[in-house]
C-alpha positions in Angstrom: 11.1 16.7 1.9 12.2 20.3 1.3 11.9 23.0 4.0 10.8 26.3 2.5 10.5 28.2 5.8 9.9 27.7 9.5 6.2 27.2 8.7 6.2 25.1 5.5 7.9 22.2 3.9 7.3 20.6 0.5 6.7 16.8 0.0 7.6 15.4 -3.4 6.8 11.8 -4.4 6.5 9.7 -7.5 5.0 6.3 -8.2 3.7 4.4 -11.2 3.0 0.7 -12.1 1.5 -1.6 -14.6 -2.2 -2.4 -14.7 -3.5 -4.3 -11.6 -7.2 -4.5 -12.8 -8.9 -4.9 -16.2 -10.9 -1.7 -16.2 -8.7 1.3 -17.4 -10.7 3.9 -15.5 -10.3 2.0 -12.3 -6.6 1.4 -13.0 -6.1 5.2 -13.3 -8.0 5.8 -10.1 -6.0 3.2 -8.1 -2.7 4.5 -9.5 -3.6 8.1 -8.4 -4.7 7.0 -5.0 -1.5 5.0 -4.6 0.7 8.0 -5.6 -1.1 10.4 -3.3 -0.7 8.0 -0.3 2.9 9.0 0.4 1.9 12.6 1.1 -0.8 11.5 3.5 1.6 9.0 5.2 3.9 11.9 6.0 1.1 14.0 7.6 0.8 16.3 4.6 -1.8 17.6 2.2 -1.4 17.4 -1.6 -1.1 20.5 -3.7 -1.0 19.3 -7.3 0.2 16.4 -9.4 1.9 15.6 -12.7 1.0 12.4 -14.7 3.5 9.9 -16.0 2.4 7.4 -18.6 4.0 4.7 -20.8 1.6 3.2 -23.3 1.6 1.0 -26.4 1.0 2.6 -29.8 -1.3 -0.3 -30.6 -4.6 1.2 -32.0 -6.6 -1.3 -29.9 -4.9 -0.2 -26.7 -4.1 3.5 -27.1 -7.8 4.7 -26.7 -7.8 3.2 -23.2 -5.3 5.9 -22.1 -8.1 8.4 -22.0 -10.0 6.3 -19.6 -6.9 5.8 -17.4 -6.4 9.6 -17.3 -10.1 10.2 -16.5 -9.9 7.8 -13.5 -6.8 9.6 -12.3 -8.3 13.0 -12.8 -11.4 12.1 -10.9 -9.4 10.7 -8.0 -7.2 13.8 -7.9 -10.4 16.0 -7.8 -11.6 13.9 -4.9 -8.3 14.7 -3.1 -9.0 18.4 -3.8 -6.1 18.9 -6.4 -5.6 19.1 -10.1 -3.3 17.1 -12.5 -1.6 20.1 -14.1 0.5 18.4 -16.7 2.7 15.3 -17.3 4.6 13.3 -19.9 3.8 10.2 -22.0 6.1 7.8 -23.9 5.6 4.7 -26.0 6.2 1.4 -24.3 5.2 -2.2 -24.9 3.4 -2.5 -21.6 1.1 0.1 -20.1 2.4 2.0 -17.0 0.8 4.9 -15.2 1.2 7.0 -12.1 1.6 10.5 -10.6 4.3 12.7 -9.3 2.6 14.5 -6.4 3.7 17.7 -4.6 2.3 18.4 -1.1 2.9 20.6 1.9 3.3 20.0 5.6 4.5 22.0 8.7 8.1 21.0 9.3 7.4 20.4 13.0 4.5 18.1 12.2 6.1 15.7 9.7 5.5 12.0 10.4 9.0 10.5 10.0 9.9 6.8 9.7 12.0 7.3 12.8 9.3 8.8 15.0 7.8 5.8 16.8 8.0 5.6 20.6 8.3 2.6 22.9 4.9 1.5 24.1 3.1 2.8 21.0 0.0 0.8 19.8 0.3 0.0 16.1 -3.0 0.6 14.2 -3.6 -0.5 10.5 -6.4 1.2 8.4 -6.8 -1.3 5.5 -6.7 -5.1 5.2 -3.7 -6.7 3.5 -3.6 -9.2 0.6 -3.8 -6.9 -2.5 -0.7 -8.4 -4.1 -2.1 -11.9 -4.0 -5.5 -10.8 -5.0 -4.4 -8.7 -8.0 -2.3 -11.6 -9.2 -5.3 -13.8 -9.0 -7.3 -11.2 -10.9 -4.7 -11.3 -13.8 -5.0 -15.1 -13.8 -8.8 -15.0 -13.9 -9.3 -17.0 -10.6 -10.2 -14.2 -8.2 -13.7 -14.5 -6.7 -15.9 -11.5 -7.5 -16.5 -10.6 -3.9 -12.8 -10.6 -3.2 -12.0 -8.5 -6.3 -14.7 -6.0 -5.4 -13.4 -5.5 -1.8 -9.8 -5.2 -3.0 -10.6 -2.7 -5.8 -12.7 -0.6 -3.4 -9.8 -0.5 -0.9 -7.1 0.3 -3.5 -9.2 3.1 -4.9 -9.8 4.7 -1.5 -7.7 7.7 -0.5 -5.8 7.7 2.8 -6.9 11.3 3.3 -9.4 10.4 6.1 -6.9 8.2 7.9 -4.3 11.1 7.8 -6.9 13.5 9.3 -7.7 11.1 12.0 -4.0 10.7 12.8 -3.5 14.4 13.1 -6.5 14.8 15.3 -5.4 12.0 17.7 -1.8 13.2 17.9 0.0 10.0 16.7 3.8 9.5 17.1 4.3 8.7 13.4 3.0 6.8 10.4 3.9 5.1 7.1 1.9 3.6 4.3 1.9 -0.1 3.5 3.0 -0.6 -0.1 5.7 -2.6 -1.9 7.6 -4.0 1.1 4.5 -5.5 2.7 3.2 -5.1 6.2 6.3 -6.5 7.9 8.7 -4.6 5.6 7.2 -1.2 6.3 6.9 -2.0 10.0 10.6 -2.8 10.0 11.5 0.5 8.4 9.9 2.4 11.2 11.3 0.2 13.9 14.8 0.4 12.6 14.6 4.2 12.2 13.2 4.5 15.7 15.6 2.1 17.4 12.7 -0.1 18.6 11.3 -3.6 18.2 7.6 -4.7 18.2 5.3 -7.6 18.7 2.8 -8.2 15.8 -0.5 -9.8 16.7 -1.0 -12.0 13.7 -4.6 -12.9 14.4 -5.5 -9.2 14.6 -4.1 -8.4 11.2 -7.1 -7.9 8.8 -7.0 -9.8 5.5 -9.3 -9.3 2.5 -12.0 -12.0 2.3 -11.1 -14.9 0.1 -7.3 -14.2 -0.1 -6.4 -17.1 2.2 -8.4 -19.4 0.0 -6.6 -18.0 -3.1 -3.3 -19.1 -1.6 -4.5 -22.7 -1.6 -5.6 -22.6 -5.3 -3.4 -23.5 -8.2 -3.2 -22.0 -11.7 -3.1 -24.4 -14.6 -2.0 -22.1 -17.4 1.3 -20.4 -17.2 0.4 -17.2 -19.2 -2.7 -15.0 -19.5 -3.4 -11.9 -21.4 -5.1 -8.9 -19.9 -8.6 -8.5 -21.4 -8.5 -4.7 -21.5 -4.9 -4.2 -22.5 -4.0 -6.3 -25.6 -0.3 -7.1 -25.8 0.1 -7.2 -22.0 1.2 -10.6 -20.7 2.1 -11.9 -17.3 4.4 -14.9 -16.8 3.3 -16.9 -13.8 6.4 -19.0 -13.2 6.1 -22.7 -12.3 3.2 -24.8 -13.6 0.5 -25.0 -11.0 1.9 -22.3 -8.8 -0.5 -20.4 -6.4 -1.0 -16.7 -7.0 1.9 -15.4 -4.9 3.7 -12.5 -6.5 7.5 -12.8 -6.9 7.8 -9.6 -4.8 6.1 -11.4 -1.9 8.7 -14.2 -1.9 11.5 -11.6 -2.3 10.2 -9.6 0.6 9.9 -12.6 2.9 13.4 -13.8 2.1 14.8 -10.4 2.8 12.9 -9.9 6.0 13.3 -13.4 7.6 16.5 -12.5 9.5 14.7 -9.6 11.2 11.3 -11.1 11.8 10.7 -13.9 14.3 7.8 -16.1 13.1 6.0 -18.6 15.3 7.1 -22.3 15.0 5.1 -24.2 12.4 3.5 -21.1 11.0 1.8 -22.0 7.7 3.6 -20.7 4.7 0.6 -18.8 3.4 0.4 -16.8 6.7 4.1 -15.7 6.2 3.3 -14.8 2.6 0.4 -12.6 3.7 2.6 -10.5 6.1 5.2 -9.9 3.4 2.7 -9.4 0.5 3.4 -6.2 -1.5 0.4 -3.9 -1.3 -0.9 -1.5 -3.9 -2.5 1.6 -2.4 -2.4 0.0 1.0 -3.5 1.5 4.3 -1.7 3.7 6.8 0.3 2.1 9.6 -0.2 4.5 12.6 1.9 4.5 15.8 0.1 6.1 18.7 0.7 6.3 22.5 -1.5 3.9 24.3 -3.4 6.7 26.0 -4.5 8.0 22.7 -5.2 4.7 20.9 -9.0 4.9 21.7 -9.2 8.5 20.4 -7.4 7.5 17.2 -9.6 4.5 16.5 -12.7 6.6 17.2 -11.4 9.3 14.8 -10.7 6.7 12.1 -14.2 5.3 12.4 -15.7 8.8 12.1 -13.8 9.1 8.9 -15.2 5.8 7.7 -11.8 4.1 7.9 -10.7 0.8 9.3 -9.0 0.7 12.8 -7.3 -2.5 13.6 -4.9 -2.7 16.6 -2.3 -5.1 15.4 0.7 -4.8 17.7 2.8 -2.8 20.1 6.3 -1.3 20.1 9.0 -1.9 22.8 12.6 -1.2 23.4 13.8 -4.5 22.1 16.1 -5.7 24.9 18.5 -8.4 23.5 16.7 -9.1 20.3 19.6 -7.6 18.3 18.5 -7.7 14.6 15.1 -9.4 15.2 12.9 -6.4 15.3 9.5 -8.0 14.8 8.1 -10.9 16.8 5.0 -12.4 15.3 2.7 -13.9 17.9 
């Protein structure tokens, strides 16, 4: 954030990642939506973007860069902005994303430290994209699951941000690499609060729980659209849980109280890194109905998944999953 005046501040953000789907155009679209999400999560509006790309010089692969750029350009156009330039380098594995500049009024920024005790926590997209995209790379993801996940990752969080501004929320964040519990912890720690998370109310993409019970026989696969890109899947017969999911869970366990005998796959879901995930909105209870109504008018999801509180004697355990 950079304050320009009493009326305007700049938001600057950058994100890029390796392919999560086979289709280069869709990959570019998802990467752009993901990069734009940080601006929406802070209550701002994007102004313009710059592209960042790393791509193999392989003559079989390089032509796909045009499709990646086209997907990103169309998504930027949907957001009402242009990609005005960028930079590309040679690399063994494709990577793509955007540096986005946006604006927001300094007094209306949604900070990670802005939640209030008693806020209802509302999530706008289901979780499970990390597990699903790993399964897509392995070739074991059901078509219906892949379609739902791709549609969600490609969807801008612009409508969710508009709904949040309309309802007058306390603050927001987007759910990305640290998973649902990780980004929830960021807000709670910044706000000096704790929360209860209602596990059965957390939306999960259809088919993701079933994927967690499947096993992959081969240890290595190659992406069909990006020759030369390989993913190592670890132990023989391992289920499609990204390494980041396990790292997130390990890092968060000291601050998250899980129910006794909670199945391992349920804990994985809560810590699963998301690509272009939804917004996590914190709203006073009296405005929760208005927020959910505004989200639905925008065509967004509106799941009430928990509530904040002062924490009492919980010390470092900020989240209690019930």
